[in-house]
C-alpha positions as CSV (number, residue, x, y, z in Angstrom):
1,X,0.0,0.0,0.0
2,X,1.4,3.4,-0.9
3,X,1.5,6.4,1.3
4,X,-0.5,9.1,-0.5
5,X,0.2,12.0,1.9
6,X,-3.2,13.3,2.8
7,X,-1.9,16.7,3.9
8,X,-0.6,17.4,0.4
9,X,-4.0,16.5,-1.1
10,X,-6.3,18.5,1.1
11,X,-5.1,22.0,0.1
12,X,-7.6,24.9,0.5
13,X,-11.3,24.6,0.5
14,X,-13.8,26.8,-1.1
15,X,-16.8,27.8,1.0
16,X,-20.2,29.0,0.4
17,X,-22.9,30.6,2.5
18,X,-26.5,31.5,2.1
19,X,-27.2,35.2,1.9
20,X,-30.7,36.7,2.1
21,X,-30.8,38.0,-1.5
22,X,-30.1,35.5,-4.2
23,X,-29.3,32.1,-2.7
24,X,-25.7,30.9,-2.7
25,X,-22.9,33.3,-2.3
26,X,-19.7,31.5,-3.4
27,X,-16.4,32.9,-2.2
28,X,-13.0,31.5,-1.5
29,X,-12.3,30.7,2.2
30,X,-9.1,32.4,3.2
31,X,-7.9,29.6,5.5
32,X,-6.9,26.1,4.3
33,X,-8.8,23.2,5.9
34,X,-5.7,22.0,7.7
35,X,-5.3,25.4,9.5
36,X,-8.9,25.4,10.6
37,X,-8.5,21.9,11.9
38,X,-5.4,22.8,13.8
39,X,-7.1,25.9,15.4
40,X,-10.1,23.7,16.4
41,X,-7.8,21.1,18.0
42,X,-5.9,23.9,19.9
43,X,-9.2,25.3,21.2
44,X,-10.3,21.9,22.4
45,X,-6.9,21.5,24.1
46,X,-7.3,24.9,25.8
47,X,-10.7,24.0,27.1
48,X,-9.4,20.7,28.5
49,X,-6.5,22.5,30.2
50,X,-8.9,25.1,31.7
51,X,-11.2,22.4,33.0
52,X,-8.3,20.5,34.6
53,X,-7.0,23.7,36.2
54,X,-10.5,24.5,37.6
55,X,-10.8,21.0,39.0
56,X,-7.4,21.2,40.7
57,X,-8.2,24.7,42.1
58,X,-11.5,23.3,43.5
59,X,-9.7,20.3,45.1
60,X,-7.1,22.6,46.7
61,X,-9.8,25.0,48.0
62,X,-8.8,27.9,45.8
63,X,-12.1,27.9,43.9
64,X,-15.4,28.3,45.8
65,X,-17.9,28.1,43.0
66,X,-18.4,24.5,42.0
67,X,-20.9,25.5,39.3
68,X,-18.2,27.3,37.3
69,X,-16.0,24.3,37.6
70,X,-18.7,21.9,36.4
71,X,-19.6,24.3,33.5
72,X,-15.9,24.4,32.3
73,X,-15.7,20.6,32.6
74,X,-18.8,20.1,30.6
75,X,-17.6,22.6,27.9
76,X,-14.4,20.6,27.6
77,X,-16.3,17.4,27.4
78,X,-18.7,18.6,24.7
79,X,-15.9,20.1,22.6
80,X,-13.9,16.9,22.9
81,X,-16.9,14.8,21.8
82,X,-17.5,17.1,18.9
83,X,-13.9,16.9,17.8
84,X,-14.0,13.1,18.0
85,X,-17.1,13.1,15.7
86,X,-15.4,15.4,13.3
87,X,-12.4,13.2,13.2
88,X,-14.6,10.2,12.6
89,X,-16.3,11.9,9.7
90,X,-12.9,12.9,8.2
91,X,-11.7,9.3,8.4
92,X,-14.9,8.0,6.8
93,X,-14.6,10.5,4.0
94,X,-11.0,9.6,3.4
95,X,-11.8,5.9,3.4
96,X,-14.6,6.5,0.9
97,X,-12.3,8.4,-1.4
98,X,-9.7,5.5,-1.1
99,X,-12.4,3.0,-2.1
100,X,-13.2,4.9,-5.3
101,X,-12.0,3.3,-8.5
102,X,-10.0,5.5,-10.8
């Protein structure tokens, strides 16, 4: 099996959005898909670190509001589950492309 280098094949993506006037508005997205993915992973990591810090502060008695700690932990959990689902969809799409006959 050959290594096809998925990073080199992704490149930039073109986006579209619905505007109120005449349907689709096609414009180029400024950021490549890989950069958007990296930023998203970084944001999930930041939320995980904040939740961990809040839990440690609560355990050490530095934080008094358990509600804020629970909210930060739930935000981290939801963002991680979302990232996992996005990863699964990317893998499914990649596998589908690999199954295509050329």
